[in-house]
N, C-alpha and C positions, 0 to 999 in steps of 0.2 A: 504493500500500500504506500510506503514512503516513496518508492520509485515512481509509482503512478502519480502521486501528488506532485512530485517534482516535474514530471512531464506535463501535467495540467497547468501548473503555475508559472513555468519558465518558458517563454517563447523561444529562447535560445537553445533549448534542449532538442536535439535531433533524433535521439534514439534512447531507449531504456538501457541499452548496453553502455552507451556513453555516460549516462547518469550513474550507473552502477560503478563504472570504472573511474570517474573523475570528480564526482560531486562530493565535496568535503562535508556538507551538511547531511547528506544521506549516509555517508560513512559514520559520522558522529552519532546519528540516531541508531545505526546498526550496533555500534559498540555499546550505546546506552541500553539497548534492549538486553544485551548479554549481562552488562553490569547490574542492571535492575533485577534480573533473575538471580544473580549471585547474592545481591543484597537481601532479596526475599527469602533466600535459602540460609540467611544468617551468616553468610561468608562475607562479612562487611569489609574486612581489610582487603580481601581479594577484589571485591567490587570497587573499592576506592582506587586500588592500583590500576584496575582496568580503565576506570574513568580518567585517571591522570595520563595513562598511556594514550587514550583516545584524544585527550586535550593536546598532547605533544604532536600527534599525527595530523589533527584536523584544525586546531585553533579554537575548538568549541569545548567549553567546559560545562558538563551537565552532571549534577550530583546523582549518584546511582539510585537514590530514593525518590527522585522526581518522577511524577506520573505524566507520561507523554503518550497520548492516544495514537493509534495508527493513523497514517495519512497526514501527519504534520510535515511541513516543508521548511527547512532552514536554508535560506538562499545565501550563497557565498559563505556564510558561516563564521568567518574570522571574527574573534572577539565576543561571540555570543556566550553569555553566562546564565545558567538556569539553576536556581537554588534547590535545596533539599526538599522543601515542602511545596514546591511549585507544581501546578497541574496545568496541562495544555490540552485543549480539546481538539478533536479531529478537524482537518481542513484548515487549520491555522497556518499562516505564513509568517515566519520570523526572519527579518533581514539582519545584516551584519552589525556587530557592535551593540547588540541589544542586551539588556540585563533584566532578568526576572529575579529580583533579589529582595533582601530584607532591609529594614531601616536600622538594624542594630539595636533596637529597643524592645523587640518582641520575643516571646517564647511560643512554643507550640506551632500553630499554623502561621508562619511568619513570612511566607512567600506568596506571590499572587496566584490566583486561579484564572486562567484564560479560557474563555468559552470556545465554542466551535466556530470555525470559519472566520476567525479574526485576522487582522493584519497588524503586526507590530513592526513599524518602519525602522529604517536604519538609525542607530544611535539612541533609540528610545530606552528609557529607564522606567520599569514598572516595579514599584517597591512596596513591600509590606503585604500583610495578609488580606489584600483587597480582591475584588472580583471584576473582571472585564467581561461584559456580557457578550452573548453570541453576535457574530457579524459586526462587532465594533472595530474601529480603525484607530490606531494610535499613530500620530504624525511623527515624522523624523525628528529626533532630538528632544521629544517631549519627555517630561518627568511626571509620571502618573503616581499620585499619592492617595487617591480616593477612588471609590467604585466608579466604574464606567457603565452606563446603561447599554442594553442591547441595541444594536444598529446605530450607535452614536459614533461620531468622529471627534477626537480630542487632540488638541495641539497646545504647545507652549510649555513654559516653566513657571509655576506648576501647570500641569495640563488642565485645560478647560474645555467643556463641551461647546463645539461650534456648529455641529449639525446632528440631527437625528433623522434617520430614514432619508438622508440626502437633502433635507430641508432645514433651514435655520428656525423655522416655525416650531414652537414647542420645545426648543432647546434650553429654555430657562436661562437665558443669557443675562438678564437684567442685573443680578447681583455680581456678575463677573465682568461687565463691560468696562468698568472703571479700573484701569491699571494703576496701582498705587505709585509705581515708579514714574510713569508718565505724568501723573498728577503732581508729584513732587518736583519734577523737572519744569513743568509749567509754572508752578508756584515760584521756583527759583528764578525763572526767566522774568516773570512779572516783577519780582523784587529787584532784579538787576536793572530793569528799565526805570523803576522808581528811583533807585540810587543814582543812576546816570542823570536823570532829570534834576535831582536835588544837587548833584555836583555842578551841573551846568548853571543852575540858578545861583548857587553860592559864588561861583566864579564870576558871573555877571555882576552880582552885588558888590563883590570885592573890587572889580574893575571900576564900577561907578563911584565907589568910595575913594579909590585912588585918584580918580579924575577930579573929584571935589576938593581933595587935599591940595592938588596942584593949583 
């Protein structure tokens, strides 16, 4: 199923044999299936050694306890990290340099659950024991720290919902429209204009006083 998923999601793929031979994401998933089996057999050290060997070969680091459904596609693969309690649903596509990790402050289920047929774009960070709903899309470079609704598109740092079902309608954007950084920059700009006007006024006043003294 992993090879078929790669064929369906990558237009550059010419044959299943080519995918089996050259796709590091497919190789990483194959190694993970074996490491996960060892982990469930309580051969945890051997499972960890297998996962680290797979990381060396493919550039993809997947904890052997992570639950990854059949039919997931890791495109390019380099730099992908998937944590111990992460879960990834079938049909999901994960691009290079993505992290499904923890925040460092949680115990138990501390890594995300990714639904079915999601897209995690290049460089995205999905952190904590959150849920990304089915068919959701995470934009490139986004940092996701809270649950993502099904069929939603999220972008930014921290990630915000910009679309649901392909439309901005119903995306509950009102609380998130105002960017605090932009607001602060605008405030500083207005303050700068006010200070420049004050300096100009004081300069003109001083010039008039100097002329009167003469």
